C-alpha positions as CSV (number, residue, x, y, z in Angstrom):
1,M,155.5,70.9,211.6
2,L,157.6,73.7,212.9
3,K,155.7,76.5,214.7
4,G,156.5,79.4,216.9
5,V,160.0,80.8,216.6
6,V,161.8,78.8,213.9
7,E,165.7,79.2,213.4
8,S,167.2,78.2,210.2
9,D,170.6,78.1,208.7
10,K,172.6,76.1,206.0
11,T,175.7,74.3,206.3
12,F,178.1,72.7,203.7
13,F,180.0,69.4,203.7
14,K,182.6,68.1,201.5
15,K,181.3,66.0,198.7
16,S,182.4,62.3,199.1
17,L,183.1,60.2,196.2
18,K,184.3,57.2,198.2
19,G,183.6,53.9,196.5
20,R,183.1,55.2,193.0
21,K,184.8,53.5,190.0
22,T,185.3,56.9,188.1
23,L,185.8,60.2,190.0
24,G,186.2,62.6,187.6
25,R,189.2,64.0,189.1
26,K,192.6,62.8,190.8
27,P,192.0,61.1,194.0
28,K,192.7,62.9,197.2
29,K,194.3,61.7,200.3
30,R,192.7,62.2,203.7
31,G,192.6,65.9,204.9
32,M,193.6,67.3,201.4
33,K,191.7,70.5,200.5
34,D,189.5,71.2,197.4
35,K,190.9,73.0,194.4
36,K,188.0,75.5,194.8
37,R,187.8,77.8,198.0
38,G,184.5,78.6,199.6
39,I,181.2,77.4,198.4
40,S,181.3,75.5,195.1
41,N,179.7,72.6,193.4
42,L,182.3,70.4,195.4
43,K,180.2,71.1,198.6
44,I,176.9,69.5,199.6
45,A,174.4,72.0,201.2
46,V,172.3,70.9,204.1
47,V,169.4,73.3,205.2
48,V,168.6,73.1,208.9
49,A,165.5,74.4,210.7
50,R,164.6,74.1,214.4
51,D,161.8,75.5,216.5
52,R,161.8,76.3,220.2
53,N,160.0,73.0,221.0
54,G,162.8,71.0,219.7
55,Q,161.4,69.8,216.6
56,V,164.3,69.7,213.7
57,I,164.2,69.4,210.1
58,A,167.6,68.7,208.3
59,Q,167.6,67.9,204.6
60,K,170.3,67.7,201.9
61,D,169.5,70.5,199.3
62,G,172.0,70.0,196.5
63,T,175.4,71.3,195.6
64,G,176.9,74.9,195.7
65,Q,174.9,77.8,196.8
66,V,171.4,77.5,197.9
67,R,168.6,79.5,196.2
68,A,165.4,80.5,197.7
69,E,163.4,78.2,195.6
70,E,165.6,75.2,196.9
71,I,165.0,76.4,200.4
72,D,161.2,76.3,199.9
73,A,161.2,72.9,198.4
74,V,163.3,71.4,201.2
75,I,161.6,73.1,204.5
76,G,158.8,75.3,203.0
77,S,156.0,72.5,203.7
78,Y,157.4,72.1,207.3
79,I,157.0,75.6,208.5
80,N,153.6,77.0,209.8
81,P,152.9,80.1,207.9
82,S,152.1,82.0,211.3
83,S,155.7,81.4,212.5
84,L,158.6,83.9,213.0
85,L,161.6,82.7,211.0
86,C,164.9,83.9,212.4
87,T,168.0,83.5,210.1
88,D,171.4,85.3,209.3
89,T,171.4,88.1,206.8
90,A,171.5,85.8,203.8
91,T,169.4,87.2,201.0
92,N,168.0,83.7,199.9
93,Y,166.1,83.5,203.2
94,K,164.5,86.9,202.7
95,K,163.3,85.8,199.4
96,F,162.1,82.2,200.9
97,A,160.0,84.2,203.5
98,L,158.2,86.1,200.6
99,F,157.1,82.8,199.2
100,I,155.1,82.1,202.2
101,N,152.8,85.1,202.7
102,E,152.0,85.3,206.3
103,L,155.6,84.2,207.5
104,K,157.4,87.0,209.5
105,H,161.1,87.1,209.0
106,E,163.8,88.6,211.3
107,T,167.5,88.6,210.5
108,I,170.3,88.6,213.0
109,N,173.7,90.0,212.3
110,F,176.1,87.9,214.2
111,S,179.2,90.0,213.6
112,K,177.4,92.8,215.3
113,V,176.2,90.5,218.2
114,R,179.7,89.1,218.6
115,N,181.3,92.7,218.7
116,W,178.8,93.7,221.4
117,W,179.4,90.6,223.3
118,K,183.2,91.2,223.3
119,K,182.7,94.9,224.6
120,N,180.3,94.0,227.4
121,K,181.9,90.9,228.5
């Protein structure tokens, strides 16, 4: 169980169809880009959560954009309700924090942090 300060984010990987008989699309060569830019159903979403003690939870969520209900199904049972959840400014994490009543949620705007770091370097 994750407790204390818990940091969470999501990442996306290209969907691999390697070894399948039918692809549903033309085969791609190594390094070729997907037809759709950004996050689409061609990407696999992985939700990752880590606490300051080193406990890590990383699970596949599905394809495309991640909804708050999906985050709850993936990592909701692993987070202690008295924890502090730190995430980026994505709204799906704000909704997820509302599902767990006592969970405190703080957002970090990384573009502001990056700009501050460049000025004060």
